[in-house]
N, C-alpha and C positions, 0 to 999 in steps of 0.2 A: 917778237919784239920783247926786250927785257923791260917790263913795266917799272921795276924798281930803279932803273937807271934813266928814266925819262922825266921830263919836267913835271913836277907836282903842281897842283892848283895852289896859288898864293891866297890863303884864307883871309889875309888882310885886305885883299883887293876885291872882295865880293861883298854883297849885302849881308847885314847881320842875320836876316831871315834865312838866306841860303846857307850861311855858315852854320847856323843852328840846325838846319835840316841835314846837312852833311854830318855833323857830329852825332845827331840822333841815328842816322842811317848806319854810320860806322859802328855805333854801339849795338844796333840790331844785328849786324853781322857778327860781332863778338859774342852776343848772347846766343845766336843760332849755332855758332861753333861750340860754345859751352854746352848746349843742350843736345848736340849731335844731329842737328837738322841740316847737315851738309851732304853733298855728294861730290866730294873733291872740289873741282872748280866749275861744276856743271849746273848749279842752281844759282838763283839770283834773288836779291831783295832790291826793290827800287822805290824811290820816293819822288814825288812831284816836286819840281823846283817851285818854291813859294811865289805866288803872284803870276804863275803861268798856267796855261792849259795844254801846252804842247811841248814841254821840256821835262825831263826827269833825270835823276841820278841813278847810276847802276855801277856794279863792280867791273873793273877792267878784267878782260880775259886773262887767265893764267895765274891769278892770285887766289890763295886759299882764304877762307873767311877770316882767319885770325891775322891775316896780313892787310886787311882792308882798313884804311884810315880816312878821315874826312878829306884829306888833301889828295888822295889817289883815286877817289871816285870819279867816274866819267859822266859828264853832262851831255846828253843827246836829246834830239827832238823826236817826236812821234813818227818821223819819217826815216829815222836811223842816222841822221846826220850828226856827227860829233861836233860839239860846241866847245868843250873844254875838258882837260884831263889827260892823264898819261895812258898810253896803250890804246887798244881797241876793245870793243865789247863783243860778246857772243851773239851771233846772228839769232840763235834760238831765244836768248834773253830778250833781244829787241822785239822779236815777233810776239812773244807772250806778253811781256810787260807793256810794250807799245800799244797792243790791242786794248788792254784795260785802261791805260792812261788816256788814250784817245777817246774811248767810248764813254768813260765814266769820270767826269770832272769832279765828282764828289768823293772819289777814292784817291787818297794821297800816298798810300803805301801799298805795294804788292809784294807778297812773299811767295815764292815758288819753291817747294821742298818735296822731297821724296822720302818722308819719314816712313818707317814700317807700318805705322798705323794708317797713315794717309793712303799708302799703296794698297793696303788690305781693303779699305773702304772702296777705293777705286775699282777693285776687282769684283766687288759684289754687284750682281746684276740689278738688284733692287736698291742699291746705294746704301746710305747709312740707315740701319734699322732703328726704329724708335723703341728701344728696349729699356732705356733708363731716363731719369729726369735730366741728366746732363745733355742727352741728345736733343732735347726739346729746344735748346738754344739754336740749333741748326735747322729746325723744322721748316721746310719749304724755303730754305735760304741757300741751298747747295744746287748748283747746276752741274750736270754730268756731261763732260765733253769727251766724245769718242777719241781714243788714241789714234793719231795719224802718223806716228813716227816722230823723229826729232823735228821740232817746230821750226822749219826753215822756209816754208811756203808762205809768202806774204798774204795769199788768199785766205790762209787759216785765221788771220787776225779777225776777219768779219765773223767767222764761225765761233771763235773764242768769245767775242763780244756778244754775239747772239746767245750763246750758252750762258754767259754771265747774266745777261738781261739786267734786272733790278736786284739780283741777289748779291751776296757778299763773298761767296765761296764757289770754287769750281773744283771738282774732283775728276 
């Protein structure tokens, strides 16, 4: 499906809170692009729709980060049902982000990236070593989820949520 040629979300027809969340999320995509935190179209940043516990915004499949705008974000629920927006979403994006948004109502934004630094830490058997003062920020706040391949299995959502627990980071 050509996302750019499908109906965009009319920003004047949604709540001020959702419009603001969409603008902020689109800006996060632009910043991620600027800093090189992308993997073509295969990573995602999502944000909870304000005032809900079961809906979030995520990029449509097929757009690069620098093509994401407030009006082309897709609104889906934690069950993967599309509510609004052009195009479809990545099944892997739904599995990972849906797991966090469903399990942790206190988390409003989820960023999944494959930066070289993050990949390196993920490959360390002991996780992030406590070698500098900066790593203290993450002390006991990273959950380590075993790689299961591309996240397409809905059962993995529970394992992701269990790995996250009350932490704020997963590697």
